C-alpha positions as CSV (number, residue, x, y, z in Angstrom):
1,M,24.0,-112.1,-152.7
2,I,24.2,-109.4,-150.2
3,N,26.2,-106.1,-151.7
4,P,29.0,-105.2,-149.3
5,I,29.0,-101.4,-150.3
6,R,25.1,-101.3,-149.5
7,S,25.4,-103.1,-146.1
8,I,28.1,-100.7,-145.0
9,L,25.9,-97.9,-146.1
10,L,22.8,-99.2,-144.0
11,L,25.1,-99.5,-141.2
12,V,26.3,-96.1,-141.5
13,L,22.6,-94.7,-141.7
14,F,21.7,-96.8,-138.7
15,G,24.8,-95.3,-136.9
16,F,23.5,-91.9,-137.7
17,L,20.2,-92.7,-136.1
18,V,22.0,-93.9,-133.0
19,L,24.2,-90.8,-132.9
20,I,21.4,-88.7,-133.1
21,R,19.8,-90.5,-130.0
22,V,23.0,-90.3,-128.2
23,F,23.9,-86.7,-128.7
24,E,20.4,-85.4,-128.2
25,N,21.1,-83.3,-125.4
26,E,24.0,-81.5,-127.4
27,L,22.2,-81.2,-130.9
28,F,18.9,-80.2,-129.9
29,Y,16.9,-77.8,-127.6
30,D,14.4,-79.9,-125.7
31,P,13.4,-79.3,-122.2
32,Y,11.3,-82.0,-122.4
33,L,14.2,-84.4,-122.4
34,Q,14.8,-83.9,-118.8
35,F,11.0,-83.7,-118.0
36,F,10.1,-86.8,-119.2
37,Q,12.8,-88.8,-117.7
38,N,11.5,-87.6,-114.2
39,D,8.1,-88.3,-112.6
40,Y,6.2,-86.2,-115.2
41,L,2.9,-87.0,-114.0
42,Y,3.3,-84.9,-110.8
43,I,5.2,-82.0,-111.7
44,D,4.6,-78.9,-113.9
45,S,5.6,-78.5,-117.6
46,P,9.1,-76.9,-117.9
47,R,10.0,-73.5,-119.0
48,R,10.4,-73.4,-122.9
49,E,10.8,-71.4,-125.9
50,I,7.9,-72.4,-128.0
51,F,9.5,-71.1,-131.6
52,K,12.9,-72.7,-130.7
53,L,11.3,-76.0,-129.4
54,T,9.5,-76.3,-132.4
55,V,12.3,-75.6,-135.0
56,F,14.9,-78.1,-133.2
57,T,11.7,-80.8,-133.1
58,T,11.2,-80.2,-136.8
59,M,15.2,-80.4,-137.5
60,R,15.2,-83.7,-135.4
61,Y,12.2,-84.9,-137.4
62,L,13.7,-83.9,-140.7
63,L,17.1,-85.4,-139.9
64,N,15.5,-88.8,-138.8
65,S,13.0,-88.9,-141.8
66,L,16.0,-88.4,-144.2
67,I,18.0,-91.0,-142.9
68,S,15.1,-93.4,-142.8
69,L,14.3,-92.8,-146.5
70,G,17.9,-93.6,-147.3
71,I,17.5,-96.6,-145.2
72,I,14.3,-97.6,-147.2
73,Y,15.7,-96.9,-150.5
74,L,18.8,-98.9,-149.7
75,F,16.2,-101.9,-148.6
76,F,14.2,-101.9,-151.6
77,K,15.7,-99.8,-154.3
78,D,12.0,-98.8,-155.4
79,K,11.1,-94.8,-156.2
80,S,7.3,-95.7,-155.6
81,I,8.4,-96.7,-152.2
82,I,10.4,-93.8,-151.5
83,K,7.8,-91.4,-152.8
84,F,4.9,-93.2,-150.9
85,S,7.5,-92.9,-147.7
86,A,8.2,-89.5,-148.2
87,L,4.5,-88.5,-148.6
88,S,3.6,-90.4,-145.3
89,F,6.4,-88.7,-143.5
90,C,5.2,-85.3,-144.7
91,V,1.2,-86.2,-143.6
92,A,2.6,-87.5,-140.3
93,Y,4.6,-84.4,-139.6
94,I,1.8,-81.9,-140.2
95,I,-0.7,-84.1,-137.9
96,L,1.8,-84.7,-135.3
97,I,3.4,-81.1,-135.1
98,L,-0.3,-79.7,-134.7
99,F,-1.0,-82.2,-131.7
100,Y,2.5,-81.5,-130.5
101,L,2.0,-77.6,-130.7
102,Y,-1.3,-77.9,-129.0
103,F,0.2,-79.8,-125.8
104,V,3.2,-77.3,-125.7
105,I,1.1,-74.1,-125.7
106,N,-1.6,-75.5,-123.5
107,P,0.2,-78.1,-121.2
108,R,-2.2,-79.9,-118.7
109,Q,-1.0,-82.6,-116.4
110,E,-3.8,-84.7,-117.8
111,D,-2.4,-84.6,-121.1
112,Y,1.1,-85.3,-120.3
113,Y,1.1,-89.3,-121.2
114,L,-0.5,-88.3,-124.7
115,F,2.0,-85.6,-125.2
116,F,4.8,-87.9,-124.5
117,N,3.6,-90.3,-127.2
118,V,3.1,-87.7,-129.7
119,R,6.6,-86.0,-128.9
120,R,8.0,-89.7,-129.0
121,F,6.7,-90.1,-132.7
122,L,8.3,-86.7,-133.8
123,I,11.8,-87.2,-132.4
124,Q,12.3,-90.7,-133.0
125,P,12.4,-92.8,-136.3
126,I,9.1,-94.7,-135.5
127,G,7.9,-94.4,-139.0
128,L,10.8,-96.4,-140.2
129,L,10.0,-99.0,-137.7
130,V,6.4,-99.2,-139.1
131,L,7.1,-98.7,-142.8
132,L,10.3,-101.2,-143.3
133,P,8.3,-104.2,-142.2
134,A,5.4,-103.2,-144.1
135,F,7.3,-102.6,-147.3
136,Y,9.0,-105.9,-146.7
137,Y,5.7,-107.8,-146.3
138,Y,4.3,-106.0,-149.3
139,K,7.4,-107.2,-151.3
140,L,7.0,-110.8,-150.2
141,K,3.3,-110.7,-151.5
142,Q,4.2,-109.3,-155.0
């Protein structure tokens, strides 16, 4: 039977992910939000403050990751899955932020599409979309 409190908590956490996305312009400094909404393959990279951009991108990744860990915990109630997920988020962050900083510091039009996708992994909860079905399948096979 489904626990109603658990269901409400899951809805609240998913709601937080939606709110982060809806209020991204107000909450985070990111000149690339507007840049990638335009025809970015044919225009120059926007002016940006690299340190401030990195801090806000890190903060957004951290928020998304913590909420994602909460969702994964509520789904599976397994500490080993949470530890693995947290480690996955940490390793992914280190790898992605290095690529991200390379693209921010060295903007070239031929790299914009790759930069767009690396940035997407940092600012959206794609890790949750990958890990949740993977752990569900893993639990089914046990």
